[in-house]
N, C-alpha and C positions, 0 to 999 in steps of 0.2 A: 719481497714478493713471495719467496719460498715459504716464509713463516705464515703468510696469509693463506696460502694453499694448504699447508699442513694443518693449520687451525681449522679451515673449512672442512677438510677431509675427516679430521678427528671429530668435529661437531656432528657431521652427518653420520659417522659411524656410531656415535653415542646415541643419537636419536633412533637410528635403525635397530640397534641392538636391544632397545627396551620397548619397542612398539609391540602392542598386543595383537599383531596380525599373524596369520599362519606362515607367511613367507619370511618373517624376521626371526631373530634368535630368541626373542622373548625372555630376556634376562632381567626383567623388572623385579621378580621376586628375589633374585640373587642380589640385585642392587639394593633393594630394601633391607635384606639381611646384612649386607655389608655396612650400610648406613647405621642400622640399629646397633651393630657391634662397634662401629667406629666412632660414634658420637661420644660415648663415655670416655674412650681413650683420648679423643681430641679435647674434651673438656678437662681431663686430668692434665694433659700437657699444657693447655692454655692457662689453667690455674697455677701450675708450677712456675710458668714464665711470669705470670702476674705477681706471684709471691716474690720471686727474685728481683723483679723490677721495683716492687714496693720496698723491699729491704735495702736495695741500692739507693733509692730515693731518700729514705730515712737516714742512711749513712751519709749521703752527700749533704743533707740539710744540717746534720750534726757537725760535720767538718766545716761547713760554711759559717755556722755560728761560732765555732771555735776560732776560725781565722779572723772573723769580725771582732771578736772579743780581744784577740791578740793585737789586732791593728789599733783598737781603741786604747789598749794598755800602752802600746808603743807611742801613740800620739800623746797620751797623758804624761809619759815619762819624758818626752822630747819637748813638750810645751814650756815648762819652766826654763829649761836651758836655752831654747831658741829665743825667748823673750828677753833674756838677759844679754845675749850676744848681739842683738840687733840695736841696742842703745849705746 
């Protein structure tokens, strides 16, 4: 309940602070300046995170292929021995 009230108060404050009426704070130009400066920084951070995730994905795929290849080699090495012991 407290979170709902805090969210409502903050939402109302945000709307009040950017309204272009004389009795409000009229922060809209400042908000736009912040967004103009923040969007490139956010794009940079999101791009870096995407790069790290992409590299980790490639690394995981390479490791999975290596483990699959090792499992197939182990099966191939065990196959002749297990066929002879079962008869």
